[in-house]
C-alpha positions in Angstrom: 17.0 16.5 13.5 15.0 15.9 16.3 17.4 14.1 19.3 14.7 12.0 20.7 13.5 10.7 17.0 16.7 9.8 16.3 17.1 8.0 19.8 13.2 6.3 18.8 14.7 5.1 15.7 17.4 3.5 16.9 15.9 1.9 19.2 13.3 0.0 17.3 16.6 -0.8 15.1 18.0 -2.2 18.2 14.9 -3.9 19.0 14.4 -5.2 15.1 17.4 -6.1 14.4 18.3 -7.7 17.8 21.8 -9.4 18.0 22.7 -8.4 14.3 24.3 -4.7 12.9 21.9 -2.1 11.8 22.4 -1.9 8.1 23.8 1.5 7.4 21.7 4.1 6.2 22.0 8.1 5.6 20.9 9.7 8.2 18.9 12.6 7.0 15.7 14.7 8.3 14.1 12.6 5.5 15.1 9.0 6.4 15.1 9.4 10.4 11.4 11.1 9.3 10.1 7.6 7.4 11.9 5.4 9.5 9.9 7.2 12.5 6.5 7.1 11.0 7.7 3.0 10.5 8.3 3.1 14.2 4.9 4.2 15.1 3.1 2.0 12.8 4.9 -1.3 13.9 4.6 -0.3 17.2 1.1 0.3 16.9 0.4 -2.9 14.8 2.6 -4.1 18.6 0.2 -2.9 20.6 -2.9 -4.4 18.3 -1.6 -7.8 17.7 -1.1 -8.0 21.5 -4.7 -6.4 22.8 -5.9 -9.5 20.2 -4.0 -11.9 21.7 -5.4 -11.1 25.2 -8.7 -11.3 23.9 -8.5 -14.6 22.3 -6.9 -15.7 25.5 -10.3 -14.2 27.6 -11.8 -16.3 25.5 -10.4 -19.0 25.4 -10.9 -19.3 29.2 -14.3 -18.6 28.7 -14.5 -21.3 26.6 -12.6 -23.1 28.7 -15.1 -22.2 31.4 -17.8 -23.4 29.6 -16.9 -26.4 29.0 -15.9 -27.4 32.6 -19.9 -26.2 33.7 -21.3 -28.0 30.7 -19.2 -31.0 31.2 -20.4 -30.6 35.2 -23.3 -29.9 33.7 -23.8 -33.6 31.8 -22.1 -35.7 34.6 -24.6 -34.6 37.4 -27.3 -34.9 34.7 -26.8 -37.5 32.8 -24.3 -39.9 34.5 -22.1 -38.5 31.7 -18.7 -37.9 31.2 -16.5 -36.8 28.0 -14.1 -40.5 29.1 -17.2 -42.2 27.7 -17.6 -41.0 24.6 -16.7 -42.4 21.1 -13.6 -41.7 19.6 -15.9 -40.5 16.7 -17.6 -37.8 19.3 -14.7 -37.1 20.6 -13.3 -35.7 17.6 -16.9 -34.0 16.8 -16.6 -32.0 20.0 -13.2 -31.1 19.1 -14.3 -30.0 16.2 -17.4 -28.0 17.3 -14.8 -26.1 19.9 -12.2 -24.9 17.8 -14.8 -23.5 15.3 -16.6 -22.0 18.1 -12.6 -20.4 18.4 -12.3 -19.7 15.3 -15.4 -17.8 14.7 -14.9 -16.1 18.1 -18.1 -16.7 19.1 -19.4 -16.5 23.0 -20.7 -19.8 23.2 -21.2 -22.8 21.4 -25.4 -22.4 20.6 -26.6 -23.0 17.3 -27.7 -19.0 17.4 -24.5 -17.9 18.0 -23.2 -20.1 15.1 -25.7 -18.9 12.6 -25.4 -14.9 14.1 -21.2 -15.9 13.6 -22.1 -17.4 9.4 -24.3 -14.5 8.8 -21.6 -11.8 9.5 -18.8 -14.0 7.8 -21.3 -14.2 4.8 -21.5 -10.0 5.0 -18.1 -9.7 6.0 -17.5 -11.6 2.9 -20.0 -9.6 0.6 -18.8 -7.0 1.7 -15.0 -7.3 0.8 -16.1 -9.1 -2.5 -18.0 -5.5 -3.4 -15.1 -3.4 -2.5 -12.4 -5.7 -4.5 -14.7 -4.8 -7.6 -15.1 -1.1 -6.6 -10.8 -1.5 -6.5 -11.4 -3.8 -9.7 -13.4 -1.3 -11.7 -11.1 1.7 -10.1 -7.9 0.4 -11.0 -8.9 -0.7 -14.4 -10.1 3.5 -14.2 -6.6 4.1 -13.6 -5.0 2.0 -16.1 -7.4 3.7 -19.1 -6.3 6.5 -17.8 -2.7 6.0 -17.6 -2.9 4.6 -21.0 -4.7 7.6 -22.5 -1.9 9.7 -20.3 0.9 7.6 -22.1 -0.5 8.0 -25.4 -0.2 11.8 -25.4 3.2 12.1 -24.1 4.2 10.3 -26.9 2.0 12.6 -28.8 3.7 15.5 -27.3 7.3 14.0 -27.8 7.0 14.0 -31.2 5.1 17.4 -31.7 8.0 18.6 -29.4 10.7 16.7 -31.6 8.9 18.2 -35.3 9.1 21.5 -33.3 12.5 21.7 -32.5 13.7 20.4 -36.3 10.9 23.0 -37.5 13.0 26.1 -35.7 16.4 24.2 -36.9 15.2 24.8 -40.2 13.9 28.5 -39.9 16.6 28.8 -37.6 19.0 27.9 -40.8 16.4 29.9 -42.9 17.5 33.5 -41.0 21.1 32.6 -41.2 20.6 31.9 -44.6 19.2 35.0 -44.7 21.2 37.5 -42.3 24.1 36.2 -44.5 22.0 37.6 -47.4 21.1 40.9 -46.0 25.1 41.5 -44.6 25.8 40.9 -48.2 22.7 43.3 -50.0 24.1 46.2 -46.9 28.0 45.7 -48.7 26.5 45.8 -52.1 25.0 49.4 -51.3 28.1 50.5 -49.1 30.1 49.9 -51.9 27.9 50.9 -54.8 27.5 54.2 -52.7 31.1 54.7 -53.0 30.7 53.8 -56.7 28.4 56.5 -57.7 30.3 59.4 -55.2 33.2 57.9 -57.3 31.7 58.6 -60.3 30.2 61.8 -59.8 
């Protein structure tokens, strides 16, 4: 059991359980290997999440810059400000920003929205296609499993019949052996009687 792996696993478990005591587990090569793999996967996922958060923060900062630019542009060219918008207009604007953040588009132009919606439609089609493939594969596995279970049951029945047949044959062989022994004894007895008679 490599000490480095055990140390990494223990360190990760302490981080996961924080102030809680680490649950008891059997310390052997197999459990430490499994926990080490979990450690690696968990840390990789944490790194991915941190990168995603950084990307989202950067995207939000870019949206804020663009919003400020557009706000300044509207204020200068049309003498228009967000405070002059109606409650309904402010609601629409907020919704537009939320949709842009959800779709992770680079700007709020119509072309960006259409491209993002096309990407989502393609992802949805791709996911549905994969789901159909997985469903077909699952059905195939179910059929194979059912066939395997039927075959196993049949084999068990055949094995039981074979064992019963062997028991019968064994009993017959035992009986034949007893008869043969009896006949040998009788033959010896007859030989002795013949010699005596002679």
